[in-house]
KEVEXGU-800680 format. One record per residue (C-alpha): residue number from 1; residue in three letters; x, y, z. Coordinates in Angstrom, 1 decimal. Example, Ala and Ser with C-alpha at 12.3 -4.5 7.8 and 13.67 -1.06 7.14 Angstrom:
# residues 2
+-----+------+--------+--------+--------+
: pos : code :      x :      y :      z :
+-----+------+--------+--------+--------+
:   1 :  ALA :   12.3 :   -4.5 :    7.8 :
:   2 :  SER :   13.7 :   -1.1 :    7.1 :
+-----+------+--------+--------+--------+
//
This chain:
# residues 394
+-----+------+--------+--------+--------+
: pos : code :      x :      y :      z :
+-----+------+--------+--------+--------+
:   1 :  UNK :    0.0 :    0.0 :    0.0 :
:   2 :  UNK :    1.4 :    3.4 :   -0.9 :
:   3 :  UNK :    2.1 :    6.2 :    1.5 :
:   4 :  UNK :   -0.5 :    8.4 :   -0.1 :
:   5 :  UNK :   -3.3 :    5.8 :    0.5 :
:   6 :  UNK :   -2.2 :    5.3 :    4.1 :
:   7 :  UNK :   -2.3 :    9.1 :    4.6 :
:   8 :  UNK :   -5.8 :    9.2 :    3.1 :
:   9 :  UNK :   -7.1 :    6.4 :    5.3 :
:  10 :  UNK :   -5.6 :    7.9 :    8.5 :
:  11 :  UNK :   -6.9 :   11.3 :    7.5 :
:  12 :  UNK :  -10.4 :   10.0 :    6.9 :
:  13 :  UNK :  -10.4 :    8.2 :   10.2 :
:  14 :  UNK :   -9.3 :   11.3 :   12.0 :
:  15 :  UNK :  -12.0 :   13.3 :   10.3 :
:  16 :  UNK :  -14.7 :   10.8 :   11.2 :
:  17 :  UNK :  -13.5 :   10.6 :   14.8 :
:  18 :  UNK :  -13.4 :   14.4 :   15.2 :
:  19 :  UNK :  -16.7 :   14.7 :   13.4 :
:  20 :  UNK :  -18.3 :   12.1 :   15.6 :
:  21 :  UNK :  -17.2 :   14.0 :   18.7 :
:  22 :  UNK :  -18.6 :   17.2 :   17.2 :
:  23 :  UNK :  -21.9 :   15.5 :   16.4 :
:  24 :  UNK :  -22.2 :   14.0 :   19.9 :
:  25 :  UNK :  -21.5 :   17.4 :   21.4 :
:  26 :  UNK :  -24.2 :   18.9 :   19.1 :
:  27 :  UNK :  -26.7 :   16.3 :   20.3 :
:  28 :  UNK :  -25.9 :   17.0 :   24.0 :
:  29 :  UNK :  -26.5 :   20.7 :   23.3 :
:  30 :  UNK :  -29.9 :   20.0 :   21.7 :
:  31 :  UNK :  -31.0 :   17.8 :   24.6 :
:  32 :  UNK :  -29.9 :   20.4 :   27.2 :
:  33 :  UNK :  -31.7 :   23.2 :   25.4 :
:  34 :  UNK :  -35.0 :   21.3 :   25.4 :
:  35 :  UNK :  -36.4 :   21.7 :   28.9 :
:  36 :  UNK :  -39.2 :   19.2 :   28.4 :
:  37 :  UNK :  -36.7 :   16.5 :   27.3 :
:  38 :  UNK :  -34.5 :   17.2 :   30.3 :
:  39 :  UNK :  -37.5 :   16.9 :   32.6 :
:  40 :  UNK :  -38.4 :   13.6 :   31.1 :
:  41 :  UNK :  -34.9 :   12.3 :   31.3 :
:  42 :  UNK :  -34.1 :   13.4 :   34.8 :
:  43 :  UNK :  -37.4 :   13.6 :   36.7 :
:  44 :  UNK :  -39.0 :   10.5 :   35.3 :
:  45 :  UNK :  -36.9 :    8.1 :   37.4 :
:  46 :  UNK :  -37.6 :   10.0 :   40.6 :
:  47 :  UNK :  -41.4 :   10.1 :   39.9 :
:  48 :  UNK :  -41.7 :    6.5 :   39.0 :
:  49 :  UNK :  -39.6 :    5.3 :   41.9 :
:  50 :  UNK :  -41.8 :    7.3 :   44.3 :
:  51 :  UNK :  -45.0 :    6.1 :   42.7 :
:  52 :  UNK :  -44.1 :    2.4 :   42.6 :
:  53 :  UNK :  -42.5 :    2.5 :   46.0 :
:  54 :  UNK :  -45.3 :    4.2 :   47.9 :
:  55 :  UNK :  -48.5 :    4.6 :   45.8 :
:  56 :  UNK :  -48.6 :    1.7 :   43.3 :
:  57 :  UNK :  -47.9 :   -1.2 :   45.6 :
:  58 :  UNK :  -49.5 :   -4.5 :   46.3 :
:  59 :  UNK :  -48.5 :   -4.5 :   49.9 :
:  60 :  UNK :  -51.3 :   -4.7 :   52.4 :
:  61 :  UNK :  -50.8 :   -3.0 :   55.8 :
:  62 :  UNK :  -53.0 :   -1.8 :   58.7 :
:  63 :  UNK :  -56.0 :   -3.8 :   57.7 :
:  64 :  UNK :  -58.8 :   -3.3 :   60.3 :
:  65 :  UNK :  -59.8 :   -6.5 :   62.1 :
:  66 :  UNK :  -62.1 :   -7.5 :   64.9 :
:  67 :  UNK :  -61.4 :  -10.2 :   67.4 :
:  68 :  UNK :  -63.9 :  -12.4 :   69.4 :
:  69 :  UNK :  -62.1 :  -14.4 :   72.1 :
:  70 :  UNK :  -64.2 :  -17.0 :   73.8 :
:  71 :  UNK :  -61.3 :  -19.3 :   74.9 :
:  72 :  UNK :  -58.9 :  -16.9 :   76.7 :
:  73 :  UNK :  -56.2 :  -19.5 :   77.1 :
:  74 :  UNK :  -52.5 :  -18.8 :   77.0 :
:  75 :  UNK :  -51.9 :  -19.8 :   73.3 :
:  76 :  UNK :  -54.8 :  -17.8 :   71.9 :
:  77 :  UNK :  -53.9 :  -14.7 :   74.0 :
:  78 :  UNK :  -50.4 :  -14.9 :   72.6 :
:  79 :  UNK :  -51.7 :  -15.2 :   69.1 :
:  80 :  UNK :  -54.1 :  -12.2 :   69.6 :
:  81 :  UNK :  -51.2 :  -10.1 :   70.8 :
:  82 :  UNK :  -49.2 :  -11.0 :   67.7 :
:  83 :  UNK :  -52.1 :   -9.9 :   65.5 :
:  84 :  UNK :  -52.4 :   -6.6 :   67.3 :
:  85 :  UNK :  -48.7 :   -6.0 :   67.0 :
:  86 :  UNK :  -48.4 :   -6.9 :   63.4 :
:  87 :  UNK :  -47.9 :   -4.2 :   60.8 :
:  88 :  UNK :  -50.4 :   -5.9 :   58.5 :
:  89 :  UNK :  -53.3 :   -5.7 :   60.8 :
:  90 :  UNK :  -54.9 :   -3.0 :   63.0 :
:  91 :  UNK :  -57.2 :   -4.1 :   65.8 :
:  92 :  UNK :  -60.4 :   -2.2 :   65.2 :
:  93 :  UNK :  -62.5 :   -3.7 :   68.1 :
:  94 :  UNK :  -62.8 :   -6.6 :   70.5 :
:  95 :  UNK :  -66.3 :   -7.9 :   69.8 :
:  96 :  UNK :  -68.7 :   -9.8 :   72.0 :
:  97 :  UNK :  -70.5 :  -11.9 :   69.4 :
:  98 :  UNK :  -70.3 :  -13.2 :   65.9 :
:  99 :  UNK :  -73.4 :  -11.2 :   65.0 :
: 100 :  UNK :  -71.5 :   -8.0 :   65.9 :
: 101 :  UNK :  -68.7 :   -9.0 :   63.5 :
: 102 :  UNK :  -71.2 :   -9.6 :   60.7 :
: 103 :  UNK :  -72.5 :   -6.1 :   61.2 :
: 104 :  UNK :  -69.0 :   -4.6 :   61.1 :
: 105 :  UNK :  -68.4 :   -6.5 :   57.9 :
: 106 :  UNK :  -71.5 :   -5.1 :   56.3 :
: 107 :  UNK :  -70.7 :   -1.6 :   57.3 :
: 108 :  UNK :  -67.2 :   -2.0 :   55.8 :
: 109 :  UNK :  -65.4 :   -1.1 :   59.0 :
: 110 :  UNK :  -63.4 :   -4.4 :   59.1 :
: 111 :  UNK :  -62.0 :   -6.7 :   56.4 :
: 112 :  UNK :  -61.2 :   -9.6 :   58.6 :
: 113 :  UNK :  -62.6 :  -11.2 :   61.9 :
: 114 :  UNK :  -60.7 :  -13.5 :   64.2 :
: 115 :  UNK :  -63.0 :  -15.7 :   66.2 :
: 116 :  UNK :  -61.5 :  -17.9 :   68.9 :
: 117 :  UNK :  -64.1 :  -20.4 :   70.1 :
: 118 :  UNK :  -64.2 :  -22.2 :   73.5 :
: 119 :  UNK :  -62.1 :  -25.4 :   73.5 :
: 120 :  UNK :  -64.0 :  -28.6 :   73.6 :
: 121 :  UNK :  -61.0 :  -30.2 :   75.1 :
: 122 :  UNK :  -58.7 :  -28.5 :   77.6 :
: 123 :  UNK :  -55.7 :  -26.9 :   75.9 :
: 124 :  UNK :  -57.5 :  -26.8 :   72.5 :
: 125 :  UNK :  -59.4 :  -24.1 :   70.7 :
: 126 :  UNK :  -61.0 :  -23.7 :   67.3 :
: 127 :  UNK :  -60.1 :  -20.5 :   65.6 :
: 128 :  UNK :  -61.9 :  -19.0 :   62.6 :
: 129 :  UNK :  -60.5 :  -16.4 :   60.3 :
: 130 :  UNK :  -63.3 :  -14.7 :   58.3 :
: 131 :  UNK :  -61.9 :  -12.7 :   55.4 :
: 132 :  UNK :  -63.8 :  -10.4 :   53.1 :
: 133 :  UNK :  -63.1 :  -11.9 :   49.7 :
: 134 :  UNK :  -64.8 :   -9.4 :   47.4 :
: 135 :  UNK :  -61.2 :   -8.8 :   46.3 :
: 136 :  UNK :  -59.9 :  -12.3 :   45.8 :
: 137 :  UNK :  -56.2 :  -11.3 :   45.6 :
: 138 :  UNK :  -56.4 :   -9.2 :   48.8 :
: 139 :  UNK :  -58.3 :  -12.0 :   50.6 :
: 140 :  UNK :  -55.6 :  -14.5 :   49.6 :
: 141 :  UNK :  -52.9 :  -12.2 :   50.9 :
: 142 :  UNK :  -54.7 :  -11.5 :   54.2 :
: 143 :  UNK :  -55.4 :  -15.2 :   54.8 :
: 144 :  UNK :  -51.7 :  -16.0 :   54.1 :
: 145 :  UNK :  -50.5 :  -13.3 :   56.5 :
: 146 :  UNK :  -53.0 :  -14.3 :   59.2 :
: 147 :  UNK :  -52.2 :  -18.0 :   58.8 :
: 148 :  UNK :  -48.5 :  -17.3 :   59.2 :
: 149 :  UNK :  -49.0 :  -15.2 :   62.4 :
: 150 :  UNK :  -51.3 :  -17.9 :   63.8 :
: 151 :  UNK :  -48.8 :  -20.7 :   63.0 :
: 152 :  UNK :  -45.9 :  -18.8 :   64.5 :
: 153 :  UNK :  -47.9 :  -18.1 :   67.7 :
: 154 :  UNK :  -47.9 :  -21.8 :   68.8 :
: 155 :  UNK :  -48.1 :  -25.4 :   67.8 :
: 156 :  UNK :  -51.1 :  -25.1 :   65.5 :
: 157 :  UNK :  -52.5 :  -27.6 :   63.1 :
: 158 :  UNK :  -53.9 :  -25.9 :   60.1 :
: 159 :  UNK :  -56.9 :  -26.9 :   58.0 :
: 160 :  UNK :  -59.0 :  -24.8 :   55.7 :
: 161 :  UNK :  -62.4 :  -24.8 :   54.0 :
: 162 :  UNK :  -64.6 :  -22.4 :   52.1 :
: 163 :  UNK :  -67.4 :  -20.9 :   54.1 :
: 164 :  UNK :  -70.9 :  -21.5 :   53.0 :
: 165 :  UNK :  -72.9 :  -19.3 :   55.3 :
: 166 :  UNK :  -73.5 :  -15.7 :   54.2 :
: 167 :  UNK :  -71.3 :  -16.3 :   51.1 :
: 168 :  UNK :  -73.0 :  -13.7 :   49.1 :
: 169 :  UNK :  -72.7 :  -11.0 :   51.7 :
: 170 :  UNK :  -69.2 :  -11.6 :   53.1 :
: 171 :  UNK :  -67.5 :  -14.2 :   50.7 :
: 172 :  UNK :  -65.3 :  -15.3 :   53.7 :
: 173 :  UNK :  -62.6 :  -17.8 :   54.0 :
: 174 :  UNK :  -62.7 :  -19.8 :   57.3 :
: 175 :  UNK :  -59.6 :  -21.4 :   58.7 :
: 176 :  UNK :  -59.9 :  -23.9 :   61.6 :
: 177 :  UNK :  -56.7 :  -23.8 :   63.8 :
: 178 :  UNK :  -56.4 :  -26.2 :   66.7 :
: 179 :  UNK :  -53.7 :  -26.1 :   69.3 :
: 180 :  UNK :  -53.0 :  -29.8 :   69.1 :
: 181 :  UNK :  -49.5 :  -31.4 :   69.2 :
: 182 :  UNK :  -47.9 :  -32.3 :   66.0 :
: 183 :  UNK :  -45.4 :  -31.0 :   63.4 :
: 184 :  UNK :  -44.8 :  -27.3 :   63.7 :
: 185 :  UNK :  -44.0 :  -25.7 :   60.3 :
: 186 :  UNK :  -41.2 :  -23.2 :   60.3 :
: 187 :  UNK :  -41.7 :  -20.4 :   57.7 :
: 188 :  UNK :  -38.6 :  -18.7 :   56.4 :
: 189 :  UNK :  -38.9 :  -15.9 :   53.8 :
: 190 :  UNK :  -35.7 :  -15.8 :   51.8 :
: 191 :  UNK :  -34.2 :  -12.5 :   50.3 :
: 192 :  UNK :  -37.3 :  -10.5 :   51.2 :
: 193 :  UNK :  -38.3 :  -11.3 :   54.8 :
: 194 :  UNK :  -40.4 :   -8.2 :   55.2 :
: 195 :  UNK :  -42.3 :   -8.9 :   51.9 :
: 196 :  UNK :  -41.7 :   -5.4 :   50.5 :
: 197 :  UNK :  -43.2 :   -4.7 :   47.1 :
: 198 :  UNK :  -40.3 :   -2.4 :   46.3 :
: 199 :  UNK :  -38.0 :   -5.5 :   46.0 :
: 200 :  UNK :  -40.1 :   -6.5 :   42.9 :
: 201 :  UNK :  -40.9 :   -3.0 :   41.5 :
: 202 :  UNK :  -37.4 :   -1.5 :   41.5 :
: 203 :  UNK :  -36.0 :   -3.9 :   38.9 :
: 204 :  UNK :  -39.2 :   -3.4 :   36.8 :
: 205 :  UNK :  -38.9 :    0.4 :   37.0 :
: 206 :  UNK :  -35.3 :    0.2 :   35.9 :
: 207 :  UNK :  -36.3 :   -1.8 :   32.9 :
: 208 :  UNK :  -39.2 :    0.6 :   32.1 :
: 209 :  UNK :  -37.2 :    3.8 :   32.4 :
: 210 :  UNK :  -34.3 :    2.5 :   30.3 :
: 211 :  UNK :  -36.6 :    1.5 :   27.5 :
: 212 :  UNK :  -38.4 :    4.9 :   27.6 :
: 213 :  UNK :  -35.2 :    6.9 :   27.6 :
: 214 :  UNK :  -33.1 :    4.9 :   25.2 :
: 215 :  UNK :  -35.7 :    3.5 :   22.8 :
: 216 :  UNK :  -38.3 :    6.2 :   22.7 :
: 217 :  UNK :  -36.1 :    9.2 :   22.9 :
: 218 :  UNK :  -33.6 :    7.8 :   20.3 :
: 219 :  UNK :  -36.4 :    6.9 :   17.8 :
: 220 :  UNK :  -38.1 :   10.3 :   18.3 :
: 221 :  UNK :  -34.8 :   12.2 :   17.9 :
: 222 :  UNK :  -33.9 :   10.5 :   14.6 :
: 223 :  UNK :  -37.4 :   10.8 :   13.2 :
: 224 :  UNK :  -37.4 :   14.5 :   14.2 :
: 225 :  UNK :  -34.3 :   15.0 :   12.0 :
: 226 :  UNK :  -36.3 :   13.5 :    9.1 :
: 227 :  UNK :  -39.3 :   15.7 :    9.7 :
: 228 :  UNK :  -37.5 :   19.0 :    9.9 :
: 229 :  UNK :  -35.2 :   18.1 :    6.9 :
: 230 :  UNK :  -31.9 :   18.2 :    8.7 :
: 231 :  UNK :  -31.3 :   14.5 :    8.1 :
: 232 :  UNK :  -30.6 :   15.3 :    4.5 :
: 233 :  UNK :  -27.9 :   17.7 :    5.5 :
: 234 :  UNK :  -26.4 :   15.0 :    7.8 :
: 235 :  UNK :  -26.5 :   12.3 :    5.1 :
: 236 :  UNK :  -24.7 :   14.5 :    2.5 :
: 237 :  UNK :  -22.0 :   15.4 :    5.0 :
: 238 :  UNK :  -18.6 :   13.6 :    5.1 :
: 239 :  UNK :  -19.9 :   11.6 :    8.1 :
: 240 :  UNK :  -20.8 :    8.0 :    7.4 :
: 241 :  UNK :  -24.4 :    7.0 :    8.3 :
: 242 :  UNK :  -23.1 :    4.7 :   11.1 :
: 243 :  UNK :  -21.4 :    7.6 :   12.8 :
: 244 :  UNK :  -24.5 :    9.7 :   12.5 :
: 245 :  UNK :  -26.5 :    6.9 :   14.3 :
: 246 :  UNK :  -23.8 :    6.6 :   16.9 :
: 247 :  UNK :  -23.8 :   10.3 :   17.5 :
: 248 :  UNK :  -27.6 :   10.2 :   18.0 :
: 249 :  UNK :  -27.5 :    7.2 :   20.4 :
: 250 :  UNK :  -24.4 :    8.1 :   22.5 :
: 251 :  UNK :  -26.0 :   11.0 :   24.6 :
: 252 :  UNK :  -29.0 :    8.8 :   25.6 :
: 253 :  UNK :  -26.7 :    6.0 :   26.6 :
: 254 :  UNK :  -24.6 :    8.3 :   28.8 :
: 255 :  UNK :  -27.8 :    9.8 :   30.3 :
: 256 :  UNK :  -29.0 :    6.3 :   31.0 :
: 257 :  UNK :  -26.0 :    5.8 :   33.3 :
: 258 :  UNK :  -27.1 :    8.9 :   35.3 :
: 259 :  UNK :  -30.6 :    7.4 :   35.5 :
: 260 :  UNK :  -29.2 :    4.0 :   36.7 :
: 261 :  UNK :  -27.3 :    5.8 :   39.4 :
: 262 :  UNK :  -30.3 :    7.8 :   40.4 :
: 263 :  UNK :  -32.6 :    4.8 :   40.6 :
: 264 :  UNK :  -30.1 :    2.7 :   42.6 :
: 265 :  UNK :  -29.5 :    5.6 :   45.0 :
: 266 :  UNK :  -33.3 :    6.2 :   45.5 :
: 267 :  UNK :  -34.1 :    2.5 :   45.9 :
: 268 :  UNK :  -31.2 :    2.0 :   48.5 :
: 269 :  UNK :  -31.7 :    5.2 :   50.6 :
: 270 :  UNK :  -35.4 :    5.8 :   50.2 :
: 271 :  UNK :  -37.0 :    2.4 :   49.8 :
: 272 :  UNK :  -34.4 :    0.4 :   51.7 :
: 273 :  UNK :  -33.8 :   -2.1 :   48.8 :
: 274 :  UNK :  -30.4 :   -3.6 :   49.3 :
: 275 :  UNK :  -27.7 :   -4.2 :   46.7 :
: 276 :  UNK :  -26.5 :   -7.6 :   47.8 :
: 277 :  UNK :  -24.5 :   -8.4 :   44.7 :
: 278 :  UNK :  -21.8 :   -6.8 :   42.7 :
: 279 :  UNK :  -22.5 :   -3.2 :   41.8 :
: 280 :  UNK :  -20.1 :   -3.2 :   38.8 :
: 281 :  UNK :  -21.9 :   -6.3 :   37.4 :
: 282 :  UNK :  -25.3 :   -4.7 :   38.0 :
: 283 :  UNK :  -24.1 :   -1.6 :   36.1 :
: 284 :  UNK :  -22.7 :   -3.7 :   33.2 :
: 285 :  UNK :  -25.9 :   -5.6 :   32.8 :
: 286 :  UNK :  -27.8 :   -2.3 :   32.9 :
: 287 :  UNK :  -25.6 :   -0.8 :   30.2 :
: 288 :  UNK :  -26.1 :   -4.0 :   28.0 :
: 289 :  UNK :  -29.9 :   -3.6 :   28.4 :
: 290 :  UNK :  -29.6 :    0.1 :   27.5 :
: 291 :  UNK :  -27.8 :   -0.9 :   24.3 :
: 292 :  UNK :  -30.7 :   -3.3 :   23.5 :
: 293 :  UNK :  -33.1 :   -0.4 :   24.1 :
: 294 :  UNK :  -31.0 :    1.8 :   21.8 :
: 295 :  UNK :  -31.1 :   -0.8 :   19.1 :
: 296 :  UNK :  -34.9 :   -1.0 :   19.5 :
: 297 :  UNK :  -35.1 :    2.8 :   19.1 :
: 298 :  UNK :  -33.0 :    2.7 :   16.0 :
: 299 :  UNK :  -35.2 :    0.0 :   14.5 :
: 300 :  UNK :  -38.3 :    2.0 :   15.3 :
: 301 :  UNK :  -36.8 :    5.1 :   13.6 :
: 302 :  UNK :  -36.4 :    3.1 :   10.4 :
: 303 :  UNK :  -40.1 :    2.2 :   10.5 :
: 304 :  UNK :  -41.8 :    5.5 :   11.7 :
: 305 :  UNK :  -42.0 :    8.6 :    9.5 :
: 306 :  UNK :  -43.3 :   11.0 :   12.1 :
: 307 :  UNK :  -42.5 :   11.7 :   15.8 :
: 308 :  UNK :  -46.1 :   10.9 :   16.8 :
: 309 :  UNK :  -45.8 :    7.5 :   15.1 :
: 310 :  UNK :  -42.4 :    6.8 :   16.8 :
: 311 :  UNK :  -43.9 :    7.6 :   20.2 :
: 312 :  UNK :  -47.0 :    5.5 :   19.5 :
: 313 :  UNK :  -45.0 :    2.5 :   18.4 :
: 314 :  UNK :  -42.6 :    2.9 :   21.4 :
: 315 :  UNK :  -45.6 :    3.2 :   23.8 :
: 316 :  UNK :  -47.6 :    0.3 :   22.4 :
: 317 :  UNK :  -44.9 :   -2.1 :   21.3 :
: 318 :  UNK :  -42.5 :   -1.5 :   24.2 :
: 319 :  UNK :  -44.3 :   -0.1 :   27.3 :
: 320 :  UNK :  -47.3 :   -2.5 :   27.4 :
: 321 :  UNK :  -45.2 :   -5.7 :   27.0 :
: 322 :  UNK :  -42.9 :   -4.5 :   29.8 :
: 323 :  UNK :  -45.7 :   -3.8 :   32.2 :
: 324 :  UNK :  -47.7 :   -6.9 :   31.3 :
: 325 :  UNK :  -45.3 :   -9.6 :   30.1 :
: 326 :  UNK :  -42.0 :   -9.0 :   31.8 :
: 327 :  UNK :  -42.9 :  -10.1 :   35.3 :
: 328 :  UNK :  -42.8 :   -6.6 :   36.5 :
: 329 :  UNK :  -46.5 :   -6.6 :   37.7 :
: 330 :  UNK :  -47.7 :  -10.2 :   37.2 :
: 331 :  UNK :  -46.0 :  -13.5 :   37.5 :
: 332 :  UNK :  -45.2 :  -15.0 :   34.1 :
: 333 :  UNK :  -45.7 :  -18.5 :   35.5 :
: 334 :  UNK :  -49.4 :  -17.8 :   36.0 :
: 335 :  UNK :  -50.0 :  -16.8 :   32.4 :
: 336 :  UNK :  -51.2 :  -19.0 :   29.6 :
: 337 :  UNK :  -48.5 :  -20.9 :   27.7 :
: 338 :  UNK :  -48.8 :  -18.7 :   24.6 :
: 339 :  UNK :  -48.1 :  -15.6 :   26.6 :
: 340 :  UNK :  -45.2 :  -17.2 :   28.4 :
: 341 :  UNK :  -43.7 :  -18.0 :   25.0 :
: 342 :  UNK :  -44.3 :  -14.4 :   23.8 :
: 343 :  UNK :  -42.7 :  -13.0 :   26.9 :
: 344 :  UNK :  -39.4 :  -14.5 :   25.9 :
: 345 :  UNK :  -39.0 :  -11.9 :   23.2 :
: 346 :  UNK :  -39.5 :   -9.0 :   25.7 :
: 347 :  UNK :  -36.0 :   -7.8 :   26.7 :
: 348 :  UNK :  -37.2 :   -6.4 :   30.0 :
: 349 :  UNK :  -38.1 :  -10.0 :   31.2 :
: 350 :  UNK :  -34.4 :  -11.1 :   31.0 :
: 351 :  UNK :  -33.1 :   -7.8 :   32.4 :
: 352 :  UNK :  -35.5 :   -7.9 :   35.4 :
: 353 :  UNK :  -34.5 :  -11.5 :   36.2 :
: 354 :  UNK :  -30.8 :  -10.6 :   36.0 :
: 355 :  UNK :  -31.3 :   -7.5 :   38.2 :
: 356 :  UNK :  -33.2 :   -9.5 :   40.9 :
: 357 :  UNK :  -30.5 :  -12.2 :   40.9 :
: 358 :  UNK :  -27.7 :   -9.7 :   41.3 :
: 359 :  UNK :  -29.4 :   -7.0 :   43.4 :
: 360 :  UNK :  -31.7 :   -8.9 :   45.7 :
: 361 :  UNK :  -30.2 :  -12.4 :   45.8 :
: 362 :  UNK :  -26.6 :  -11.4 :   45.6 :
: 363 :  UNK :  -25.7 :  -13.9 :   42.9 :
: 364 :  UNK :  -22.7 :  -13.6 :   40.6 :
: 365 :  UNK :  -22.1 :  -13.5 :   36.9 :
: 366 :  UNK :  -22.5 :  -17.3 :   36.4 :
: 367 :  UNK :  -26.1 :  -17.1 :   37.6 :
: 368 :  UNK :  -27.1 :  -14.5 :   35.0 :
: 369 :  UNK :  -25.1 :  -15.9 :   32.1 :
: 370 :  UNK :  -28.3 :  -17.0 :   30.3 :
: 371 :  UNK :  -29.9 :  -13.6 :   30.7 :
: 372 :  UNK :  -26.8 :  -11.8 :   29.5 :
: 373 :  UNK :  -26.5 :  -14.1 :   26.5 :
: 374 :  UNK :  -30.1 :  -13.5 :   25.5 :
: 375 :  UNK :  -29.6 :   -9.7 :   25.7 :
: 376 :  UNK :  -26.4 :   -9.9 :   23.7 :
: 377 :  UNK :  -28.2 :  -11.9 :   21.0 :
: 378 :  UNK :  -31.0 :   -9.4 :   21.0 :
: 379 :  UNK :  -28.6 :   -6.5 :   20.6 :
: 380 :  UNK :  -26.8 :   -8.1 :   17.7 :
: 381 :  UNK :  -30.1 :   -9.0 :   15.9 :
: 382 :  UNK :  -31.6 :   -5.6 :   16.4 :
: 383 :  UNK :  -28.6 :   -3.6 :   15.3 :
: 384 :  UNK :  -28.3 :   -5.9 :   12.2 :
: 385 :  UNK :  -32.0 :   -5.2 :   11.3 :
: 386 :  UNK :  -31.5 :   -1.4 :   12.0 :
: 387 :  UNK :  -28.5 :   -1.1 :    9.7 :
: 388 :  UNK :  -30.2 :   -3.1 :    7.0 :
: 389 :  UNK :  -33.3 :   -1.0 :    7.1 :
: 390 :  UNK :  -31.6 :    2.4 :    7.5 :
: 391 :  UNK :  -31.9 :    4.4 :    4.3 :
: 392 :  UNK :  -29.0 :    6.6 :    3.3 :
: 393 :  UNK :  -31.3 :    8.4 :    0.8 :
: 394 :  UNK :  -34.5 :   10.1 :    1.8 :
+-----+------+--------+--------+--------+
//
């Protein structure tokens, strides 16, 4: 190869490198000038963390209950004190009869009643838990909390049956607990002993925010250039199309790192969600997921012709699957088989699993190897499709 050709190659690489830096700088300036974009990028993580951490939660606390104690033996008194001290329940009233409890149910003043009947044999009592099951999910949680407290209060043998009386009015569950001798189950809640909903929502919010910022903002930014006509100027410049795409995506990738730091700080200091695993590994997996989101945004920009279309595609095609099919809100195992299969193509599913394993369980790289491999494969496929569909002529 001649010296002149080497000089031309090196010069062109220098021009492309310096032009790439200039384009990235231009994109940062455009983002910082747009106050609405800055609010979306910087305030959205804070708002979503606060909403999911405090307002949008499935945790049940301070449920009003009534207690009827006809036995008054040592075990049942201990159990009643445990119910009164629990953060899940709040003792509304000590009642004198079952009829009084029925009235409180109908008035909506209580959602559960604990009835301790007199023991037929000394040292034994029958205990009923009447739970308002008009909301089946809430009733299931309440019965689980109550059963756990009852079992931990003494040697209790647990049986259950659906109540038949007043089913249309109360829809209760009745649990018969007797203080007989036998096997005492020991309940241990691993990784989340306090059953905090934030342990589940924080990884989901991270996946949602990174998709919104990287995919939606990238696609809208590129399509905006097409709408206002500046993309033509960029394409006829000495810059190669691949450098133009990189210049568009780089600012959002760097801003994603800021959002990752913000979310982790808020979750740790505000919501008391621990980071039990490796922080560098968690950041690396997050950056990989951000790259997948960027590739999705690039692919959307090759499909959409207007900013409204880009936002609509991003909202419908990305946001809804993340909320519904990623395991963020609903367990994937409980879904129909067809939806479980479809969930495998949702990048957030694999990211949320990896974040939970690293952040909550404290596992290492070997435990998230499958999730990382899937995200890498998705990034390669998406970038290939984006490059193939990207038009260098408008």
